[in-house]
N, C-alpha and C positions, 0 to 999 in steps of 0.2 A: 564733662559728661557725667557728672556725679549727682544729678539732681534728685534721684530717689533718696540718696543719703543726706544731701544738704537740706532739701525741702521737707523730707518726711513724707510718708505715703498719704497721710490725710491732706497735707497741703498740696501735694501733686494731684490728688483726686479733685480737690476744690478748684484747682486751676483748670483742670480738664472740664469739669462739670459746670462751674459757676462763674468764675470771674475772668475778665479779659486778661491777657498775659502781658507781662512787661517785655521790653525789647530784647533783653538778654535771654529770657526763657523762649521767646519766639525764634531767635536765631538758633538756639540749641535744637529746637524742634525742627526747624528747616533743615539743619544738617543731618539730623537723624532720619528725617523723611527721605531726603535724597539718598542716604546710604541704604535705607530699606528698599526703595524703588530699584536702585542699581543692583542690590544683592538678589532681590526676588527675580528680576528679569535675567540676571546673570545665571542663576540656578536653572531657570527655564531654558535659556540658551544652551547651557551645557547639556541638558537632557535632550534637546532637539538635535544639536550638532553632533552628538555622539550616537545618535540613532537608538536611543533607549526604548522608544515607543513608536511602532509603525503607525501610519495614517489610519484613522478610524474611517468607517464606511462613508460618513458624510463628507469628510475632508477629501477623500479620493474622488468622490462623485463631483464635488465642487471644482476640483482641479480638472476633471474631464470636461466639465462645462466650458472651461476657458479655451478649449480647442475648437469650440463651436460657438463663437460669440453671438449672443442674442439680447434683445431688449429686456427679456425676463425669462424665467424658467418655471418648470412645472410646479415646484413647491416654494420657491423663494424668488425675491427680486434679484437683480444682476450685480449688486454691490459686492457680494462675496467673490464672484468671479473676477471682478475688476481688481480687487485687493490681491487675490492670488496671482493674477496676471502680472501685477507690479512686482510682487515678491519673486516670482519665477524669472522675470526679466533681469533681476539683480543677482539671483543665486541659482538660477537654472531650475529645471524640473526635478527638484530634489525635495526631501522632507523639509529642509531648512527653507527652501524657496516657498513652499506651500504655507509654512507656518510663520514666516517672517512677519506677516501682518498681525498674527496673534501676539507675538512678542512685543511689537510696537504698540498694539492696542492695550496690552497689559500696562505698559509704562504710561501711556497717555491717560488711561482711566484712573490710575493711581494719582497722577499729577492733577487731574481735574478735581478729584475728591479732596486732595489736600489743599489745593489753592482755594477751593470753594469755602472750606471750613476755616482755614487759617487767615484768608484775606477778607472774605465777605462777612463771615461770622465773627472774625477776630478770635478764633479758638484754635490756635495751632496745636495745642495739646490734644484736643479732640480729633483734629485731623490726623495726628500721628497714631492715635489709638484706633481710628477707623482703618488705617493702613495695616495695622497689626491684626485686626479682626479679619479683614479681607484676605490677607496672606496666610491665614490659618483656616480658611473656609475652603473645603474641597471644590465647591462650585467655581470660585474665583481662581483657584490654582489650576483647575482643568481648562477654564476659558483662556488662560494666559499661555497655554501650550497648544491646544487644539484650535485649528482655524475653522471655527464654525460661525454661523450667523449671529450667535449670541454675543460674540466679542464686539463687532462693530455696533450692534444694536445697543449694548450697554454703554459704550462710549458715547454714542449719539444721545441716548436717553439721559445719562448723567450730565453731559454737557448742556443739554437743553434745560434740565432742572436748575443747574447753576445759572444759566442765562435768565430763566424765568424769575428766579429769586432776585437776581440783580436788577431786572427790569421793573420790579414792583416794590423796591425799597426806596423810601423817601430820602434816606441819608446818602444814597448814591447820586452823583451829579446828574442833571438832566441829560447831558450829552452821553454819558456812559449808560444811562438807562435806555436811551434810544438805541445805542449800538447793541446792547444786550438783547433788546426786543427783536431787532432785525436779524441778529445772529440765529434766532430760532428758526428762520426760514431754511437755511442750508442744513441745519442739524436735523430738522424734521424730515426734510426731503431725503437726506442720506439714510436716516433711520428707516424710512418706509422702503427705500430701495434695498435695505438689508433684510427687513422682515415686516410683514403686515402689522405686527403688534404695535409698531410705532404710531399707527393711526389712532390709537387710544390716547396718545399724549396730548393732542390739541384739546380733546374733551376735558381731560383732567386739568389742563392749564387754564382753560376758560372758567371752569368751575372754581378753581383757586382764586382767579382774579375776581370772580363774582363775590366770593366770600369776603375778600378784602374790601371790595367796593361797598358791600352791605355794612361793613364795620367802619367805613369811613377812613380807611388807611391805604387806599389805592391811590398812588400819585396821579395827579391830573394829566390827561393826555395819553395815558397808558392803554386804554381800551382799543383805540384805533390801530395803534402799532401792533398790539398783540394779535388782534383778529386778522389783520392783513398779513403779518408774518406767518402765522400758523396756517392760514388758508393757502398762501403761496407755497409754503413748504409741503403741505399735504398734497396739493394739486400737482406740483412738479415731480414729487416722488412717486405718486400713484399713476400718473399719466402713462409712462412706458409700460408699466405692469398691466394697466387696463387695455392698452392697444394690443399687447402681446396676447392677452387672454381672449380678446375679441377675435384675433386671428386664429386661435387654437381651441375654439369651442368652449372657452371659459373653464378649461380643465383645472387651472390653478385654484380658482374660487370653489369649484366643486370638490377638489381635494381637501381644502381647508374646511369646508362645510361637513364633509364626511368625518374628518378627524375630530371636529368639534361636536359631533353627534347631533347636528341639526338637519342632516339628510342621510339617506341610506338606512341600513338595517339598525344601526344603533339609535336612530331617532325614534324608533317605534316604542322603546321602553324608557320611561322617564326616570325612574329611580331604580338603582341597583347598588348593592353594598359591597360587592366583591372587589371593586377597584379602589375604594376609599382608603383602606388601610395601607395599600401599596403606595398610593400617592402621598399620604401624610408621612409615611416612613421615608419616602424619597426626599421630602422637604427637610426633614430632620437630618438626613445624610448630607444634603447639600451644604448645610451650615455647621454640622456637628451638633450633638445634643446640647452641649453647654451654650454655644452661641445661639442656637435656636431658642432656648429658654430666655436668654437675655434680650434677644430680638423681640420676642413677644412681650416681655416685661417693658422694654422701651416703647414699643408700639402702644401698649395699654396706657402707660403714663402720658404719652404724647396725645393720644386721643382724648384723655381727660383734660389735659392742659389746653388743648385746642379750643375748648369752650370758654376759656378764661382770658383775661387781659394780664399782661406782664409775665414774668418768669415764674415757673412752678418748680416741681420736684426735679425736673430734668435740667433746669438751669438754662434753658433757651427760651426766647420770647415766644409769644403766642403764635405769631405768623409762621415761625419755623416749625412749631408743632403742627399747625394746620397743613403746611407743605408736606412734611414727612408722613403724617397720617393719611393724607389724601393720595399720595403716590405709593403708599404701601398697602393699606387695608383693602380698598376696593378690588384691586387686581388679585392680590394674594388670597383674599377671602373668596372671591368669585371662583377661582380655580379649585379651592378646597371644596366648595359646595358643588361645583360642576363635576367633580370626580365621583359624585354620587350618581351621575347620569352616564358618563362615558369614560373611556381611558384617557387620562391626561398625562402628557409627557412631563417628566420632572422639570425640564428647562423652560416650560411655557410661562412660568411665573418669574423668570429671571429678572425682568425689568423692575419688579417690585423690590428686589434686593439692593438696588441703588439707594433707596431710602432705608431698606432693612439693615444695611451695614452701619449706617449712622445711628439708627435706633438701637442696634445691638451695642454699639460703643457707649451710647448714653446710658443704656440700662446697666451695662457692666460697670461703668464708672460710678454710677449711683450705688450699686451694690457694694463695690469696693470701698466706697466712702463710709458706708454704714455697717459693713460686716468685716471688721478688721481681722478677726481670727483666721479667716480663710484666704487672706491675701496671698501669702506665700504659696499655698496649695494651688490656687488658680494660676499664679504666675508660672509655677513649675509645669502644670498641665499644659498651659498654652505653649510654652517653649518646647515641650516634648512633642506635642501634636504638630507644631510647625515643622520640626525637624523630620518627623516620620513621614508626614504627608508630602512635604516639599521634596524630600529625597527618596521617596518610595520607589520610583522607577529605577534608581541606581543601586538600591539595597539588594543584597543577595537573599531575597525571600524565596521560600519553596514555591515551585510552580503552582501547586494546588491552592496556595494562599495568596498569590500575587494577583490583585485585581486588574493589573495591566496585562495579564497573560493573554486575554482575548484580543489584544492589539498586536500581538507578536506572531511572526511566522510568515507574513505575507511575502516578504522578499525571498525567502526560501522557496515558497510555493511558485513564485514567478520564475525562479531559476529551474525548478523541476519541470514546469510546463514548457519552458524553452528547450530543455534537454529532450523531452519527448517529441517536440515539434521537429527537432533536427535529426532524431535517430529513429523514430517509429513510423515515419511516412516516406513515401517514395519521392515526393516533391514538397519539401518544407515551405517553399514560397507560396504554395496554394493550400495553406492551413489557416483557419481562423479560430478564435477562442470565444466561448460563450458560457453563460451560466443562467440560472433562472432567477437569481437575486441580484439587485442592483449593487449591493456592497461588494459582492464577489466580482461582478463585472468591472466596477470602478477600480478595485484593488489590483486586479489582473492587468488592467490598462496601465496602471502606474508602475507596478513592480515587475511585470514581464520585461525582459531585456528588449530595448528598442521602443518600449511603450507603444505597443500596437493598438489599433482600434479593436475594441471588444464589443460583444453584443449581449443583450439581456432578453432572453426568451420570455414572452408574456404567457406564463402558464398559470399556476394557482397562486396568484398574488394580485396586489393592487397595481394600478398604472404607475409608471415612473417616467422621468424625463427621457429615458432611452426609447420608450415606445413612441415618442414623437419624432424620433429620428429614423432614417431608413434602416431596415434590417439587412441581412446578408443575402437577400434574394438574388442579387446579381452575381453571387459566387456559387451558383449551381455547378455541381460536379467537383467542387473542392472537398477537402477533408476538414475535420474540425476536432477541437479538444473541448470537452464538456466537463466542467468542474462543479462539484457540490461540496457543501460543508459536512464535516464529520464523516465517519465511515458508513457508507450506504451500500446496500446490496443491489440496488437498481436505480433507474432514472425516473424522473417525473413523467406522468402520462403525456404523450404527445412528442416526446423526444425521439421515439422509434421512427416516427414518420419523417423525421428530418434527414435520416441517413440510410444508406443501403445496408450497412452492417455496423454493429456496435460491440465494442470489446467488453470483457468482464471488468468490473471496477478495479482500479489500481488504488489501493489504500495508501495514502502518503502521510506520514507523521513529520511535520515540519519541526525544525529546531531553531532556537534563537540563542546565540552565544553559547552553544553546546548543550542547552537545556531543551527538553521537549516543549513544543508550543502547540499550535492548532493542528487539527487533523482534517484531512480532505479526502474526497473520492474523485478520481479522475477517470473519464471514459474517453476512449478513442473512437471517433465517428468517421467512417469512410464513406465517400460518395454522397455528399449533401444533395438532397432531392429538390431543393428550392422551396420547400414548405417552411413557412415561418408563422408561428401562431399569433393571431391578433384577436383581442377581445374588446368589449365595450362595457361601459357602465360601472367599472370597478375603480373608484377613485380613492 
């Protein structure tokens, strides 16, 4: 494993950037890639198994969805609930059970990236570098621990890119090209079931095939298979979502339209500049500033090279530059521009980073090759960042400086709510729990002992999945525990109508491993009146 010393940094960079590798070098890269995948997943497993980070709001909500199986849900397709159901069937309704799919997805995504570059592109050194980049990027580190929809979406998107590339390469045997093309159908279907964003993939894939066709390098017989596979995948993935939305007033589509700024109040104003800096900053944070720069550098060189034939500065052929440019710039650039219109969540551009990681590795390798003076500095920075970011949840950082602090304290809150239920009411069996925010409702459902059904009052907020389920109207005469974030002096307007009497706020400071965590306000509600707020039009 001494190839930096034996080959020299320039020769190593050349092998990564320019030339196919010899068998010995490829075997070394394979072993290092396996070690890196196992190490990275092992660190994530340690973090999850030791309870270092509580479930985030979306994870808890997706887990709660599994208790009410449906063909789709308010904001997402059903795949996330299916994955969590599989995880909890193996490891119980625990943090590990919820996040088992994220750990597996992290390993699977790294495997796809490495096999794609090492086997199809014959660039094992580049594949190894891509794994190093990904495992030092906060976005990938987080998606490998948190069980959100971005994890399966990235797996399906990257796997589909791999298959699209294999299905359109003349050097691949006709049989394997056909298998790769038809593999797009299940990958696209699963991706759509994970997140609507996957519907963009068939558009980009057909555009890529069209460009190859215009250049005369698309293998014969490819068009029919591609169109059929992409159409079947999109149709089968979208059908259950469409049926569910038709049965529920198309609330999921309205929700996406509101978030995207094409309907609702945000649609009235076309240009605004207050959200643009935050979104750009979030994209830098997802990659870290240095990888962000190299990603744009690689993207720029790939876009220039995509217009030419043969290998250019990046050392990959023109078709690879076209593929990477097409699956990075349109989506990534669209969300940058659209942030001038509405608030864009940082993870909406996540799929563009499947190509972005490769572009980053190519840009960095190119820079490494041409800027020898800074090699050791960059290597040291990368190593330090990997250690700090990967091990951050287990490092003894001060609470005020720990970015994971907002994820901690939920289990302590659950125990306190249970204590109040058992001690503050005459009949603890006739007490239910509610909040006005979906993340609180979901977290209490998961962390309160016994994992009871909890309720989400529709007050001053948008609609959520909880509003499509029955409220506690059948529990008239019961008592309730109402929980709010932070220390609050009162309740949201409308809560007073829900009960005959309301206690003063109980301010509770949660702790996590002996350190202060999140703060909450708890109200004891006696004599539920049967009133439950319902609104319309806020998606």
